[in-house]
C-alpha positions as CSV (number, residue, x, y, z in Angstrom):
1,X,15.1,-16.8,4.8
2,X,12.1,-16.2,7.0
3,X,8.7,-17.2,5.6
4,X,5.1,-16.3,6.4
5,X,2.0,-18.4,6.0
6,X,-1.1,-16.3,5.3
7,X,-3.6,-17.9,7.7
8,X,-6.1,-20.4,6.3
9,X,-5.0,-19.8,2.7
10,X,-2.0,-22.0,3.3
11,X,0.0,-19.6,1.0
12,X,3.6,-19.4,2.3
13,X,5.9,-16.6,1.1
14,X,9.3,-15.4,2.0
15,X,9.0,-12.4,4.3
16,X,9.8,-10.2,1.3
17,X,7.0,-9.5,-1.2
18,X,6.6,-7.1,-4.0
19,X,4.0,-4.3,-3.9
20,X,3.5,-3.4,-7.6
21,X,1.8,0.0,-7.3
22,X,5.1,1.9,-8.1
23,X,5.7,-0.2,-11.2
24,X,3.1,1.9,-13.0
25,X,5.7,4.7,-13.1
26,X,8.3,2.4,-14.8
27,X,8.6,1.6,-18.4
28,X,7.3,-1.9,-19.3
29,X,10.8,-3.0,-20.0
30,X,12.2,-1.8,-16.6
31,X,9.1,-3.1,-14.7
32,X,9.5,-6.6,-16.2
33,X,13.2,-6.6,-15.4
34,X,12.6,-5.7,-11.8
35,X,9.9,-8.3,-11.3
36,X,12.0,-11.0,-12.8
37,X,15.0,-10.0,-10.7
38,X,12.8,-10.2,-7.6
39,X,11.7,-13.7,-8.7
40,X,15.2,-14.9,-9.3
41,X,16.1,-13.6,-5.7
42,X,13.3,-15.6,-4.1
43,X,10.3,-13.3,-4.2
44,X,7.1,-15.3,-4.8
45,X,4.3,-13.0,-3.7
46,X,3.2,-10.1,-5.9
47,X,0.4,-7.6,-5.1
48,X,-1.3,-5.3,-7.6
49,X,-4.7,-3.8,-8.3
50,X,-7.0,-3.0,-11.2
51,X,-6.7,0.7,-10.5
52,X,-2.9,0.8,-10.7
53,X,-3.0,1.7,-14.4
54,X,-0.8,-0.7,-16.3
55,X,0.7,-2.5,-13.2
56,X,-1.3,-5.7,-13.8
57,X,-0.1,-5.8,-17.5
58,X,3.5,-5.5,-16.4
59,X,3.1,-8.3,-13.8
60,X,1.4,-10.5,-16.3
61,X,4.1,-10.0,-18.9
62,X,6.8,-10.8,-16.3
63,X,5.2,-13.8,-14.6
64,X,2.9,-15.6,-17.0
65,X,5.5,-18.2,-17.9
66,X,6.2,-18.7,-14.1
67,X,2.6,-18.7,-13.0
68,X,2.7,-22.0,-11.1
69,X,5.6,-20.8,-9.0
70,X,4.1,-17.5,-7.8
71,X,1.2,-16.0,-5.8
72,X,-0.6,-13.1,-7.4
73,X,-3.0,-10.9,-5.4
74,X,-5.0,-8.1,-7.0
75,X,-8.0,-6.0,-6.2
76,X,-11.3,-4.4,-7.3
77,X,-12.6,-1.1,-6.2
78,X,-16.0,-1.7,-7.8
79,X,-19.1,-1.1,-5.7
80,X,-21.4,-2.9,-8.1
81,X,-21.7,-6.6,-9.1
82,X,-21.5,-5.6,-12.8
83,X,-18.3,-3.7,-12.1
84,X,-16.9,-6.6,-10.0
85,X,-17.2,-9.0,-12.9
86,X,-15.8,-6.5,-15.4
87,X,-12.8,-5.8,-13.2
88,X,-12.1,-9.5,-12.5
89,X,-12.2,-10.3,-16.2
90,X,-9.9,-7.5,-17.1
91,X,-7.5,-8.5,-14.4
92,X,-7.4,-12.0,-15.6
93,X,-6.6,-10.8,-19.1
94,X,-4.0,-8.3,-18.1
95,X,-2.3,-10.8,-15.7
96,X,-2.3,-13.5,-18.4
97,X,-3.8,-16.0,-16.1
98,X,-7.0,-18.0,-15.6
99,X,-7.1,-17.6,-11.8
100,X,-6.1,-15.1,-9.1
101,X,-4.7,-16.4,-5.8
102,X,-6.1,-13.7,-3.6
103,X,-8.8,-11.4,-4.9
104,X,-9.4,-8.4,-2.6
105,X,-12.0,-5.7,-2.1
106,X,-10.0,-2.6,-2.5
107,X,-10.5,-0.2,0.5
108,X,-14.3,-0.3,0.6
109,X,-16.1,2.1,2.9
110,X,-17.9,-0.8,4.4
111,X,-17.3,-4.5,5.0
112,X,-19.1,-6.5,2.3
113,X,-21.1,-9.4,3.6
114,X,-23.7,-11.9,2.4
115,X,-27.2,-10.4,2.3
116,X,-26.1,-6.7,2.7
117,X,-27.8,-5.8,-0.5
118,X,-24.7,-5.0,-2.5
119,X,-24.3,-8.5,-3.9
120,X,-20.5,-8.1,-3.8
121,X,-19.6,-10.9,-1.4
122,X,-22.0,-13.2,-3.2
123,X,-20.0,-12.3,-6.4
124,X,-16.8,-13.2,-4.7
125,X,-18.2,-16.6,-3.7
126,X,-19.4,-17.3,-7.3
127,X,-16.0,-16.3,-8.7
128,X,-14.4,-18.7,-6.3
129,X,-16.8,-21.5,-7.2
130,X,-15.9,-20.9,-10.9
131,X,-12.2,-21.3,-10.0
132,X,-11.4,-17.7,-11.1
133,X,-10.2,-16.8,-7.6
134,X,-8.8,-19.0,-4.9
135,X,-9.0,-16.9,-1.7
136,X,-11.1,-13.9,-0.6
137,X,-9.4,-10.8,0.9
138,X,-10.0,-7.3,1.8
139,X,-7.8,-4.2,2.0
140,X,-8.6,-1.1,4.0
141,X,-7.3,2.1,5.7
142,X,-10.1,2.3,8.2
143,X,-9.8,0.7,11.6
144,X,-13.5,0.0,12.0
145,X,-13.8,-1.7,8.6
146,X,-10.7,-3.8,9.2
147,X,-11.9,-4.8,12.6
148,X,-15.3,-5.8,11.3
149,X,-13.7,-7.8,8.5
150,X,-11.6,-9.8,11.0
151,X,-14.5,-10.4,13.3
152,X,-16.8,-11.5,10.4
153,X,-14.8,-14.6,9.6
154,X,-15.6,-14.0,5.9
155,X,-12.1,-13.1,4.8
156,X,-8.9,-15.0,4.6
157,X,-6.6,-12.1,4.4
158,X,-6.5,-8.4,5.5
159,X,-4.3,-5.9,3.9
160,X,-3.7,-2.9,6.1
161,X,-1.1,-0.1,6.6
162,X,1.5,-1.3,9.0
163,X,5.0,0.0,9.8
164,X,7.0,1.3,12.8
165,X,4.7,4.3,13.0
166,X,1.8,2.0,13.9
167,X,-0.5,2.9,16.8
168,X,-1.6,0.5,19.5
169,X,-4.9,0.0,17.6
170,X,-3.0,-1.0,14.5
171,X,-1.1,-3.5,16.6
172,X,-4.3,-4.9,17.9
173,X,-5.4,-5.8,14.3
174,X,-2.2,-7.8,13.8
175,X,-2.9,-9.7,17.0
176,X,-6.6,-10.2,16.1
177,X,-5.6,-11.7,12.8
178,X,-3.1,-14.0,14.4
179,X,-5.7,-15.3,16.8
180,X,-8.2,-15.7,14.1
181,X,-5.6,-17.4,11.8
182,X,-6.2,-14.7,9.2
183,X,-3.4,-13.6,6.9
184,X,-2.1,-10.1,7.5
185,X,-0.5,-8.3,4.5
186,X,1.3,-5.1,5.5
187,X,1.0,-2.3,3.0
188,X,2.6,1.2,3.4
189,X,5.5,-0.5,5.2
190,X,7.6,2.6,4.3
191,X,4.6,5.0,5.1
192,X,4.4,6.2,1.5
193,X,8.0,7.4,1.4
194,X,8.1,9.1,4.8
195,X,10.2,6.2,6.2
196,X,13.6,6.5,4.5
197,X,15.6,3.8,6.3
198,X,14.7,0.5,4.7
199,X,16.7,-1.5,7.3
200,X,14.7,0.0,10.1
201,X,11.4,-0.7,8.3
202,X,12.5,-4.3,7.6
203,X,13.7,-4.9,11.2
204,X,10.4,-3.7,12.7
205,X,8.2,-5.9,10.5
206,X,10.6,-8.9,10.9
207,X,9.5,-9.1,14.5
208,X,5.9,-10.2,13.5
209,X,5.7,-13.8,12.3
210,X,2.2,-13.5,10.9
211,X,2.8,-10.3,8.9
212,X,3.8,-10.3,5.2
213,X,5.2,-6.9,4.1
214,X,4.7,-5.9,0.5
215,X,7.4,-3.4,-0.4
216,X,6.6,-0.7,-2.8
217,X,9.7,-0.9,-4.9
218,X,10.2,1.1,-8.1
219,X,14.0,1.0,-8.7
220,X,16.4,-1.9,-9.1
221,X,18.7,-0.3,-6.4
222,X,15.8,-0.4,-3.9
223,X,15.1,-4.0,-4.8
224,X,18.7,-5.0,-4.2
225,X,18.7,-3.5,-0.8
226,X,15.8,-5.7,0.3
227,X,17.3,-8.7,-1.4
228,X,20.4,-8.1,0.8
229,X,18.2,-8.2,3.9
230,X,17.2,-11.8,3.2
231,X,20.7,-13.0,4.0
232,X,21.6,-10.4,6.6
233,X,18.4,-9.2,8.2
234,X,18.7,-6.1,10.3
235,X,17.6,-6.3,13.9
236,X,15.7,-3.9,16.2
237,X,18.6,-2.8,18.3
238,X,21.0,0.0,18.9
239,X,21.0,2.7,16.2
240,X,17.9,1.3,14.5
241,X,15.9,1.4,17.7
242,X,17.0,5.0,18.3
243,X,16.0,6.0,14.8
244,X,12.6,4.4,15.1
245,X,11.9,6.2,18.4
246,X,13.0,9.5,16.8
247,X,10.7,9.0,13.8
248,X,7.8,8.1,16.1
249,X,8.2,11.4,17.9
250,X,8.6,13.4,14.7
251,X,5.7,11.7,12.8
252,X,3.2,11.1,15.5
253,X,-0.2,12.8,15.2
254,X,-2.0,14.2,12.2
255,X,0.2,13.8,9.1
256,X,-0.8,12.7,5.6
257,X,0.1,9.1,4.8
258,X,-0.1,9.7,1.0
259,X,-2.7,7.0,0.4
260,X,-4.3,9.1,-2.3
261,X,-8.0,8.3,-1.5
262,X,-8.6,12.1,-1.3
263,X,-7.9,12.3,-5.1
264,X,-8.8,13.6,-7.6
265,X,-9.1,17.2,-6.4
266,X,-11.6,19.4,-8.4
267,X,-8.9,22.1,-8.5
268,X,-6.2,19.8,-9.7
269,X,-4.2,19.8,-6.5
270,X,-1.9,16.8,-6.0
271,X,-3.1,16.4,-2.5
272,X,-1.3,13.2,-1.5
273,X,2.1,14.9,-1.9
274,X,1.2,18.5,-1.3
275,X,-0.4,17.8,2.1
276,X,2.9,16.3,3.4
277,X,5.4,18.5,1.6
278,X,6.9,19.8,4.8
279,X,7.8,16.3,5.9
280,X,9.1,15.3,2.4
281,X,11.3,18.4,2.3
282,X,13.0,17.4,5.5
283,X,13.2,13.6,5.1
284,X,14.5,13.3,1.6
285,X,16.8,15.3,-0.8
286,X,14.9,18.6,-1.1
287,X,16.1,19.8,-4.5
288,X,13.5,17.8,-6.5
289,X,10.7,19.1,-4.4
290,X,11.8,22.7,-4.9
291,X,11.8,22.5,-8.6
292,X,9.9,25.0,-10.8
293,X,7.4,22.2,-11.6
294,X,6.7,21.5,-8.0
295,X,6.4,25.2,-7.2
296,X,3.6,25.4,-9.8
297,X,1.9,22.3,-8.2
298,X,2.1,23.8,-4.7
299,X,0.7,27.1,-6.0
300,X,-2.5,25.3,-7.0
301,X,-3.3,25.2,-3.2
302,X,-4.3,28.8,-3.6
303,X,-7.3,27.6,-5.6
304,X,-8.6,25.4,-2.8
305,X,-12.3,26.2,-2.3
306,X,-12.5,24.2,1.0
307,X,-15.2,22.0,-0.6
308,X,-14.0,19.3,1.8
309,X,-14.3,16.5,-0.7
310,X,-10.8,15.4,0.2
311,X,-11.5,15.5,4.0
312,X,-14.6,13.4,3.5
313,X,-12.7,10.7,1.8
314,X,-9.7,10.7,4.2
315,X,-9.6,7.3,6.0
316,X,-7.6,9.0,8.8
317,X,-10.1,11.8,9.4
318,X,-7.6,14.5,8.7
319,X,-8.5,18.2,8.1
320,X,-6.9,18.1,4.6
321,X,-7.6,21.7,3.5
322,X,-5.9,22.9,6.7
323,X,-2.9,20.6,6.1
324,X,-2.6,21.9,2.6
325,X,-2.6,25.5,3.8
326,X,0.0,24.8,6.5
327,X,2.3,22.9,4.1
328,X,2.0,25.6,1.5
329,X,2.9,28.4,4.0
330,X,6.0,26.4,5.1
331,X,6.9,25.7,1.4
332,X,6.8,29.3,0.4
333,X,9.2,30.2,3.3
334,X,11.6,27.4,2.3
335,X,11.5,28.6,-1.4
336,X,12.1,32.2,-0.3
337,X,15.1,31.0,1.9
338,X,13.5,32.2,5.1
339,X,13.3,28.7,6.6
340,X,15.9,25.9,6.5
341,X,15.2,22.3,5.4
Protein backbone atom coordinates (compact mmCIF):
# COMPACT_ATOMS: atom_id res chain seq x y z
CA UNK A 1 0.00 0.00 0.00
CA UNK A 2 1.37 3.41 -0.97
CA UNK A 3 1.96 5.92 1.80
CA UNK A 4 2.35 9.70 1.92
CA UNK A 5 4.38 11.73 4.40
CA UNK A 6 2.96 15.20 4.97
CA UNK A 7 6.09 17.32 4.72
CA UNK A 8 7.73 18.46 7.94
CA UNK A 9 4.93 17.06 10.11
CA UNK A 10 6.44 13.61 9.74
CA UNK A 11 2.89 12.24 9.64
CA UNK A 12 2.76 9.25 7.31
CA UNK A 13 -0.56 7.90 6.08
CA UNK A 14 -1.70 5.30 3.58
CA UNK A 15 -2.73 7.02 0.36
CA UNK A 16 -6.34 6.59 1.42
CA UNK A 17 -7.71 8.97 4.03
CA UNK A 18 -11.24 9.66 5.20
CA UNK A 19 -12.88 13.03 4.68
CA UNK A 20 -15.60 13.11 7.32
CA UNK A 21 -17.86 15.90 6.03
CA UNK A 22 -20.43 13.45 4.53
CA UNK A 23 -20.73 11.60 7.85
CA UNK A 24 -22.93 14.38 9.20
CA UNK A 25 -25.64 12.93 6.95
CA UNK A 26 -25.32 9.45 8.50
CA UNK A 27 -26.80 8.22 11.75
CA UNK A 28 -24.30 8.04 14.58
CA UNK A 29 -24.42 4.25 14.48
CA UNK A 30 -23.75 4.09 10.73
CA UNK A 31 -21.00 6.73 10.87
CA UNK A 32 -19.17 4.97 13.70
CA UNK A 33 -19.41 1.65 11.87
CA UNK A 34 -18.00 3.21 8.69
CA UNK A 35 -15.10 4.88 10.48
CA UNK A 36 -14.17 1.69 12.30
CA UNK A 37 -14.35 -0.32 9.08
CA UNK A 38 -11.99 2.22 7.50
CA UNK A 39 -9.63 1.85 10.44
CA UNK A 40 -9.70 -1.96 10.24
CA UNK A 41 -8.85 -1.66 6.53
CA UNK A 42 -5.78 0.47 7.22
CA UNK A 43 -7.04 4.07 7.15
CA UNK A 44 -5.18 6.13 9.74
CA UNK A 45 -5.95 9.75 8.72
CA UNK A 46 -9.33 11.39 9.42
CA UNK A 47 -10.25 14.96 8.50
CA UNK A 48 -13.23 16.81 9.94
CA UNK A 49 -14.19 20.36 10.97
CA UNK A 50 -16.03 22.26 13.65
CA UNK A 51 -18.68 23.40 11.15
CA UNK A 52 -19.49 19.87 9.94
CA UNK A 53 -22.38 19.71 12.46
CA UNK A 54 -21.94 16.43 14.42
CA UNK A 55 -19.06 14.98 12.37
CA UNK A 56 -16.49 15.57 15.11
CA UNK A 57 -18.71 13.86 17.66
CA UNK A 58 -19.00 10.78 15.44
CA UNK A 59 -15.25 10.68 14.80
CA UNK A 60 -14.60 10.99 18.52
CA UNK A 61 -16.99 8.17 19.35
CA UNK A 62 -15.40 5.88 16.77
CA UNK A 63 -11.74 6.61 17.45
CA UNK A 64 -11.21 7.71 21.05
CA UNK A 65 -10.14 4.21 22.12
CA UNK A 66 -7.75 4.08 19.14
CA UNK A 67 -6.38 7.60 19.52
CA UNK A 68 -2.69 6.73 19.58
CA UNK A 69 -3.00 4.86 16.28
CA UNK A 70 -4.66 7.57 14.20
CA UNK A 71 -4.15 11.10 12.91
CA UNK A 72 -7.02 13.53 13.38
CA UNK A 73 -7.22 16.84 11.55
CA UNK A 74 -9.94 19.40 12.17
CA UNK A 75 -10.57 23.06 11.44
CA UNK A 76 -11.85 26.38 12.72
CA UNK A 77 -13.63 29.02 10.64
CA UNK A 78 -13.41 31.60 13.42
CA UNK A 79 -12.09 35.04 12.53
CA UNK A 80 -11.57 36.11 16.15
CA UNK A 81 -9.19 34.91 18.85
CA UNK A 82 -12.09 34.33 21.24
CA UNK A 83 -13.86 32.21 18.65
CA UNK A 84 -10.64 30.32 17.91
CA UNK A 85 -10.28 29.16 21.50
CA UNK A 86 -13.97 28.32 21.78
CA UNK A 87 -13.82 26.22 18.61
CA UNK A 88 -10.66 24.45 19.72
CA UNK A 89 -12.07 23.54 23.11
CA UNK A 90 -15.31 22.29 21.56
CA UNK A 91 -13.41 20.20 19.01
CA UNK A 92 -11.28 18.61 21.73
CA UNK A 93 -14.41 17.71 23.70
CA UNK A 94 -16.34 16.36 20.71
CA UNK A 95 -13.35 14.36 19.46
CA UNK A 96 -12.75 12.99 22.97
CA UNK A 97 -9.05 13.83 22.84
CA UNK A 98 -6.62 16.18 24.53
CA UNK A 99 -4.74 17.09 21.34
CA UNK A 100 -5.37 17.56 17.63
CA UNK A 101 -2.69 16.40 15.20
CA UNK A 102 -3.31 19.06 12.55
CA UNK A 103 -5.40 22.13 13.36
CA UNK A 104 -6.32 24.14 10.28
CA UNK A 105 -7.67 27.57 9.50
CA UNK A 106 -10.79 26.71 7.50
CA UNK A 107 -10.89 28.55 4.16
CA UNK A 108 -10.00 32.03 5.45
CA UNK A 109 -10.32 34.95 3.02
CA UNK A 110 -6.74 35.92 3.91
CA UNK A 111 -3.58 34.14 5.04
CA UNK A 112 -3.24 34.59 8.82
CA UNK A 113 0.25 35.69 9.82
CA UNK A 114 1.98 36.93 12.97
CA UNK A 115 1.46 40.64 13.46
CA UNK A 116 -1.43 40.98 11.00
CA UNK A 117 -3.70 42.34 13.72
CA UNK A 118 -6.09 39.39 13.83
CA UNK A 119 -4.18 37.50 16.52
CA UNK A 120 -5.18 34.22 14.89
CA UNK A 121 -1.74 32.90 14.07
CA UNK A 122 -0.50 33.86 17.51
CA UNK A 123 -3.39 31.84 18.95
CA UNK A 124 -2.28 28.86 16.87
CA UNK A 125 1.23 29.16 18.26
CA UNK A 126 -0.07 29.37 21.82
CA UNK A 127 -2.30 26.33 21.31
CA UNK A 128 0.73 24.44 20.01
CA UNK A 129 2.82 25.55 22.99
CA UNK A 130 0.08 24.25 25.29
CA UNK A 131 0.16 20.87 23.54
CA UNK A 132 -3.44 21.15 22.36
CA UNK A 133 -2.39 20.99 18.71
CA UNK A 134 0.70 19.46 17.13
CA UNK A 135 0.83 20.95 13.65
CA UNK A 136 -0.55 24.09 11.99
CA UNK A 137 -2.38 23.86 8.68
CA UNK A 138 -4.63 25.89 6.42
CA UNK A 139 -7.37 24.99 3.95
CA UNK A 140 -8.51 27.12 1.07
CA UNK A 141 -10.29 27.34 -2.27
CA UNK A 142 -8.50 30.52 -3.36
CA UNK A 143 -5.30 30.22 -5.37
CA UNK A 144 -3.88 33.50 -4.09
CA UNK A 145 -4.37 32.60 -0.42
CA UNK A 146 -3.01 29.09 -0.95
CA UNK A 147 0.05 30.41 -2.74
CA UNK A 148 0.68 32.98 -0.01
CA UNK A 149 0.39 30.29 2.66
CA UNK A 150 2.98 28.14 0.90
CA UNK A 151 5.37 31.02 0.37
CA UNK A 152 5.02 32.23 3.97
CA UNK A 153 6.67 29.15 5.46
CA UNK A 154 4.24 29.41 8.39
CA UNK A 155 2.15 26.34 7.63
CA UNK A 156 2.99 22.65 7.67
CA UNK A 157 0.06 21.54 5.53
CA UNK A 158 -2.18 22.95 2.83
CA UNK A 159 -5.58 21.45 2.08
CA UNK A 160 -6.83 22.44 -1.37
CA UNK A 161 -9.24 21.05 -4.01
CA UNK A 162 -7.34 18.70 -6.29
CA UNK A 163 -8.64 16.13 -8.76
CA UNK A 164 -8.27 15.28 -12.43
CA UNK A 165 -10.15 18.45 -13.34
CA UNK A 166 -7.27 20.47 -11.90
CA UNK A 167 -5.86 23.43 -13.81
CA UNK A 168 -2.18 24.14 -14.41
CA UNK A 169 -2.31 26.65 -11.56
CA UNK A 170 -3.60 23.95 -9.21
CA UNK A 171 -0.77 21.65 -10.30
CA UNK A 172 1.70 24.44 -9.54
CA UNK A 173 0.52 24.44 -5.92
CA UNK A 174 1.24 20.72 -5.63
CA UNK A 175 4.72 21.27 -7.02
CA UNK A 176 5.35 24.27 -4.73
CA UNK A 177 4.38 22.22 -1.68
CA UNK A 178 6.73 19.44 -2.72
CA UNK A 179 9.64 21.86 -3.13
CA UNK A 180 8.88 23.50 0.23
CA UNK A 181 8.43 20.12 1.96
CA UNK A 182 4.90 21.14 2.92
CA UNK A 183 2.14 18.55 3.23
CA UNK A 184 -0.57 18.66 0.56
CA UNK A 185 -4.01 17.30 1.48
CA UNK A 186 -6.35 16.94 -1.49
CA UNK A 187 -10.00 17.72 -0.81
CA UNK A 188 -12.80 17.54 -3.38
CA UNK A 189 -11.01 14.62 -5.04
CA UNK A 190 -14.39 13.65 -6.54
CA UNK A 191 -15.24 17.29 -7.30
CA UNK A 192 -18.22 17.30 -4.97
CA UNK A 193 -19.89 14.38 -6.75
CA UNK A 194 -19.30 15.47 -10.35
CA UNK A 195 -16.62 12.81 -10.78
CA UNK A 196 -18.52 9.55 -10.69
CA UNK A 197 -15.72 7.10 -11.50
CA UNK A 198 -13.81 6.42 -8.29
CA UNK A 199 -11.16 4.35 -10.06
CA UNK A 200 -10.29 7.26 -12.35
CA UNK A 201 -10.15 9.68 -9.43
CA UNK A 202 -7.89 7.33 -7.49
CA UNK A 203 -5.62 6.63 -10.46
CA UNK A 204 -5.04 10.32 -11.09
CA UNK A 205 -4.14 11.17 -7.51
CA UNK A 206 -2.02 8.06 -7.13
CA UNK A 207 0.49 9.66 -9.53
CA UNK A 208 1.47 12.33 -6.99
CA UNK A 209 3.69 11.02 -4.20
CA UNK A 210 3.28 14.12 -2.00
CA UNK A 211 -0.53 14.29 -2.17
CA UNK A 212 -2.83 12.73 0.42
CA UNK A 213 -6.43 12.46 -0.84
CA UNK A 214 -9.23 12.58 1.72
CA UNK A 215 -12.19 10.77 0.22
CA UNK A 216 -15.60 12.12 1.17
CA UNK A 217 -17.30 8.78 1.81
CA UNK A 218 -20.81 8.41 3.22
CA UNK A 219 -21.79 4.80 2.44
CA UNK A 220 -20.15 1.50 3.28
CA UNK A 221 -20.31 0.42 -0.38
CA UNK A 222 -18.27 3.49 -1.36
CA UNK A 223 -15.72 2.74 1.33
CA UNK A 224 -15.33 -0.86 0.18
CA UNK A 225 -14.53 0.37 -3.32
CA UNK A 226 -11.64 2.49 -2.06
CA UNK A 227 -10.44 -0.29 0.21
CA UNK A 228 -10.26 -2.51 -2.87
CA UNK A 229 -8.00 0.02 -4.61
CA UNK A 230 -5.36 -0.49 -1.92
CA UNK A 231 -4.58 -4.00 -3.13
CA UNK A 232 -5.38 -3.42 -6.81
CA UNK A 233 -4.71 0.26 -7.56
CA UNK A 234 -6.11 1.42 -10.91
CA UNK A 235 -3.62 3.02 -13.30
CA UNK A 236 -3.89 6.06 -15.58
CA UNK A 237 -4.04 4.19 -18.85
CA UNK A 238 -6.44 3.02 -21.54
CA UNK A 239 -10.10 3.48 -20.69
CA UNK A 240 -9.40 5.54 -17.58
CA UNK A 241 -7.25 8.02 -19.49
CA UNK A 242 -9.98 8.35 -22.13
CA UNK A 243 -12.61 8.96 -19.45
CA UNK A 244 -10.48 11.62 -17.78
CA UNK A 245 -9.97 13.45 -21.07
CA UNK A 246 -13.70 13.29 -21.81
CA UNK A 247 -14.58 14.71 -18.38
CA UNK A 248 -12.01 17.48 -18.71
CA UNK A 249 -13.64 18.61 -21.94
CA UNK A 250 -17.15 18.40 -20.52
CA UNK A 251 -16.40 20.06 -17.19
CA UNK A 252 -13.85 22.68 -18.18
CA UNK A 253 -14.69 26.31 -17.56
CA UNK A 254 -17.23 27.92 -15.26
CA UNK A 255 -19.04 25.24 -13.32
CA UNK A 256 -20.08 25.12 -9.68
CA UNK A 257 -17.83 22.88 -7.56
CA UNK A 258 -20.45 22.58 -4.80
CA UNK A 259 -18.15 23.86 -2.05
CA UNK A 260 -21.06 25.65 -0.34
CA UNK A 261 -19.27 28.86 0.63
CA UNK A 262 -22.05 30.79 -1.11
CA UNK A 263 -24.49 29.57 1.53
CA UNK A 264 -26.81 30.39 3.16
CA UNK A 265 -28.99 32.11 0.58
CA UNK A 266 -31.37 34.82 1.90
CA UNK A 267 -34.11 33.27 -0.26
CA UNK A 268 -33.46 29.73 0.92
CA UNK A 269 -32.03 28.49 -2.39
CA UNK A 270 -29.79 25.43 -2.03
CA UNK A 271 -27.20 27.06 -4.26
CA UNK A 272 -24.45 24.46 -4.02
CA UNK A 273 -26.68 21.87 -5.72
CA UNK A 274 -29.04 24.05 -7.74
CA UNK A 275 -26.19 25.86 -9.53
CA UNK A 276 -24.86 22.61 -10.96
CA UNK A 277 -28.12 20.75 -11.46
CA UNK A 278 -27.64 20.35 -15.22
CA UNK A 279 -24.40 18.48 -14.63
CA UNK A 280 -25.85 16.34 -11.85
CA UNK A 281 -28.79 15.34 -14.03
CA UNK A 282 -26.44 14.03 -16.70
CA UNK A 283 -23.70 12.53 -14.55
CA UNK A 284 -25.74 10.57 -12.01
CA UNK A 285 -29.08 8.73 -11.94
CA UNK A 286 -31.55 11.52 -12.64
CA UNK A 287 -34.69 10.21 -10.93
CA UNK A 288 -33.82 11.51 -7.47
CA UNK A 289 -33.06 15.00 -8.84
CA UNK A 290 -36.45 15.11 -10.61
CA UNK A 291 -38.49 14.36 -7.50
CA UNK A 292 -41.27 16.63 -6.31
CA UNK A 293 -39.09 17.78 -3.43
CA UNK A 294 -36.31 18.84 -5.78
CA UNK A 295 -38.73 20.55 -8.13
CA UNK A 296 -39.81 22.71 -5.20
CA UNK A 297 -36.19 23.47 -4.33
CA UNK A 298 -35.37 24.47 -7.88
CA UNK A 299 -38.49 26.66 -8.08
CA UNK A 300 -37.01 28.79 -5.28
CA UNK A 301 -34.58 30.15 -7.89
CA UNK A 302 -37.49 32.29 -9.11
CA UNK A 303 -37.14 34.21 -5.83
CA UNK A 304 -33.49 35.15 -6.52
CA UNK A 305 -33.11 38.92 -6.02
CA UNK A 306 -29.62 39.07 -7.57
CA UNK A 307 -28.27 40.43 -4.29
CA UNK A 308 -24.95 38.82 -5.35
CA UNK A 309 -24.08 37.70 -1.83
CA UNK A 310 -23.43 34.24 -3.29
CA UNK A 311 -21.17 35.58 -6.03
CA UNK A 312 -19.21 37.70 -3.56
CA UNK A 313 -18.39 34.59 -1.51
CA UNK A 314 -17.58 32.28 -4.43
CA UNK A 315 -13.87 31.37 -4.28
CA UNK A 316 -13.96 30.59 -8.01
CA UNK A 317 -15.34 33.98 -9.04
CA UNK A 318 -18.47 32.53 -10.65
CA UNK A 319 -21.51 34.54 -11.70
CA UNK A 320 -23.70 32.43 -9.42
CA UNK A 321 -27.08 34.12 -10.06
CA UNK A 322 -26.61 33.57 -13.80
CA UNK A 323 -25.58 29.94 -13.24
CA UNK A 324 -28.73 29.41 -11.18
CA UNK A 325 -30.90 30.90 -13.93
CA UNK A 326 -29.29 28.75 -16.63
CA UNK A 327 -29.63 25.58 -14.58
CA UNK A 328 -33.25 26.35 -13.74
CA UNK A 329 -34.15 26.91 -17.39
CA UNK A 330 -32.56 23.60 -18.34
CA UNK A 331 -34.20 21.83 -15.40
CA UNK A 332 -37.69 22.98 -16.37
CA UNK A 333 -37.19 21.65 -19.90
CA UNK A 334 -36.05 18.28 -18.57
CA UNK A 335 -39.04 18.06 -16.21
CA UNK A 336 -41.37 18.96 -19.08
CA UNK A 337 -39.78 16.28 -21.25
CA UNK A 338 -38.52 18.73 -23.85
CA UNK A 339 -34.87 17.93 -23.23
CA UNK A 340 -33.19 14.58 -22.61
CA UNK A 341 -30.86 13.73 -19.75
